[in-house]
C-alpha positions, 0 to 999 in steps of 0.5 A: 192963481190965488194962494189957498187960505190954508196953504202951508198948514200941516195937519196930522189927521187921526179922524175916522168915520164921518164928523172928523173926516168931513171936517178935515176935508175942508182943510184939505180943500182949502190948501192944508196938507192933511196926512191921514193916519189909518191902518188895515188892522182897524179899517175906517168904517166908511171904507167898508160902507156902500156904495161900492164901485160896481157893487164890489166891496173893497177898502178902496172902493167906497164912494161914501169914504171917497166923498169925505176924504178927498185931497188927503194923504193916507199913511198906514200905521199899525198903532197897536205897535210901539214903533208906530206910536213913536213915528206918530209922535214924530209926525205930531212934532211936524204938525200945526194941527192934530185932529182926532175923534176917538173915545177920550183916553185913546190918544193919551194912551198912545202918548199923543194927548194934547199935554204930551204933544205940546211938550215938543210942539208948544204951538200945536192946535189939537182938535178932539171930537167925542160923543160927550166931551172930556170929563164928566160921568159919560165922557167915555161913552162910545157911539155913532151918529144915530146914538147922538140923534137920540141923546140930543132929542132929534129922534124924539122929535122926528116922526108922527105923533102916533108912531115910534120915534124915527132917527133922521137920515144916517149919522145926522148929527155928524153931518151938522157939526163939521161946520162948527168944527172947521170954524173953531179950527180956523179961529184957533189958527188965527189965534196962533198966527197972532199970538204964537199960542196953540190950544186944545179944541174939545168938541162935545158932539152932544152939546153941538147938536143941541144948537139944532133943536134950540126952538124945542129947548127954548119952549121947554125953558120958557113954557115947561112944554116938552115938544114931541113928534108932529110929522110935517106940521107946524105950531102956527102955519097951516097948511104946512105939509108935503102933498102927493103929486103925480108919479111914483112917490112924488111929493111937494112941500107947501106952506102958507105963513099968512092969510095972504099966502092962503088966499093966493093958494086958493086962487091957484087951486081955482077955488078962491071962495075956499079962503072964506070957508069958516074952517079955513078963513084964518090961521087958527081955523086952519090949524083947528081943521088941519086934517080937512085942510090937508085933504083938500090940498092933496086932492088938488096936488095929486094930479100935478107934476111936482116941479110945475106945481112948485114953480106955479106956487112960487110964482104966486108967492106961496113957499113950495119945494119938491121933495127931490130924489138923488137923481133930481139933485144931480139935475138941479139947475141951481146946483149945476150953476154953483158947480156943486158936484165935482167929477174926479178920477179915483185910482180904483173907483174911476171917475165919480162925483164928489160934493163941492163945498157949500160956500165959495170964497171970493178971493180964493178957490177950493181945490178938489182932489180924489181920496187916497188909497189906504196907505198910498202915501206911507213911503212918501211921508216917511221919506219927506216928513220923517226923513227916513232912508229906504232901508229903514222904511223897508224894515218897518214895512216888513215888521208890520209897522207900516200897515 
């Protein structure tokens, strides 16, 4: 069996909610020992998030939490107590990487800021993700993903031009940024391997989110044009929309990027002469008459089975894709071939599906393990990492430090 690429890397993880736990799950999947610090006194928001096993809430019953925290150890520490902070500082001396996504200043108040930790662990890598980065007038603004989608203009750009802005699904920016974050951590680990030096990675989630609206930003910079909501439409391509299909709330996205693709779609519709209609004969004409164009296509698609329609469009060289439901995704033959969904046995949830990684490494494989119960590994970490005797662990537990 090949050695995992991050085998031997020790991570002390203070992250919670989405972006941080998603990032550190990559580290755990590829061999790092990730010890997650959490507390019953300030439960991670995702531990209370739906879906819950059998619809019954509980701190260890959230599938949402489980999916982003597989393979980690959970240590319960009540960081409101000085003794807990001292234990955390000892763990920081053990760690190769310390991760957190609190509002700037929290780690520093605990004596766990980068400048504090590197005094006793000079090679440490600290990863800090915050809403808007450290320093500046808005550094201390708290918030979650939906706030960031608004700040980064994703909300402004999402929806229909005649309606209010719509926030993309969930904490959208949190789902995007772990891919940037894990790359930065991997680069820092490589730098330390070559030089011995650690560093502080300060991720501004706002700045990272701007990469994903780059075309709109470039349009404003180059043309002084402020982008706005366009529904499913495109600046140049037409047709470019999601069209109704047979069945309840079934849709298929269809795009024609050229006159050749438009002619192919007309033949597929059994209306080849439509390609020569003055309203639709070239890209500009189709854009000028887009509402009529959409009505013509929707009139054809609404009786079509969506997957069959997608297959026939693609076979004709016309880009198309079914608007898949969650059920569709679990049955998707490509995702099945890639082994995207992994079934794991959780101590309280039971057997359920986890997302695998979206990339495969040719020389090593990810290892998937279930998420921990809250505080499941507290005593193990105290014994094996901190070297504490059972009598001292009992005393700390009785005092509420390990909770």
